[in-house]
C-alpha positions as CSV (number, residue, x, y, z in Angstrom):
1,M,-17.4,2.6,7.2
2,S,-15.3,-0.4,8.1
3,D,-11.7,-0.3,9.3
4,T,-10.6,-1.6,6.2
5,E,-12.2,0.8,4.4
6,L,-11.2,3.9,6.1
7,C,-7.3,2.7,5.7
8,Y,-8.3,3.2,1.7
9,L,-10.2,7.0,2.0
10,T,-7.5,9.7,0.2
11,A,-6.4,12.3,2.0
12,A,-9.3,14.4,0.3
13,E,-11.8,12.3,1.3
14,A,-10.1,12.0,4.9
15,R,-10.7,15.6,4.8
16,L,-14.1,16.1,4.3
17,R,-15.3,13.4,6.4
18,F,-13.1,15.3,8.7
19,E,-14.4,18.8,8.6
20,N,-18.5,17.7,8.4
21,H,-17.4,15.5,11.6
22,S,-18.3,12.5,9.9
23,L,-15.3,11.1,11.1
24,S,-12.9,12.5,13.8
25,P,-8.7,12.2,12.8
26,V,-8.5,9.3,16.0
27,E,-10.8,7.5,14.5
28,L,-8.8,7.1,11.0
29,M,-5.5,6.3,13.1
30,Q,-6.9,3.8,15.4
31,A,-7.8,2.0,11.8
32,L,-5.2,2.2,10.5
33,I,-3.4,1.0,13.4
34,K,-4.9,-2.2,13.5
35,R,-4.9,-2.7,9.8
36,S,-1.3,-2.2,10.2
37,E,-1.3,-5.0,13.3
38,R,-3.0,-7.5,11.4
39,V,-1.2,-7.0,8.4
40,Q,2.0,-7.5,10.1
41,G,1.0,-9.7,12.7
42,G,1.2,-8.2,15.7
């Protein structure tokens, strides 16, 4: 799943991925930070 796709997960989808260890909270946060930097130009 791409960084952009991760940014559009619902909270419920993210929680399920955390529980089955297919995604970590750190990975999700890194994707959100990257997206924010791209959108804000920073």
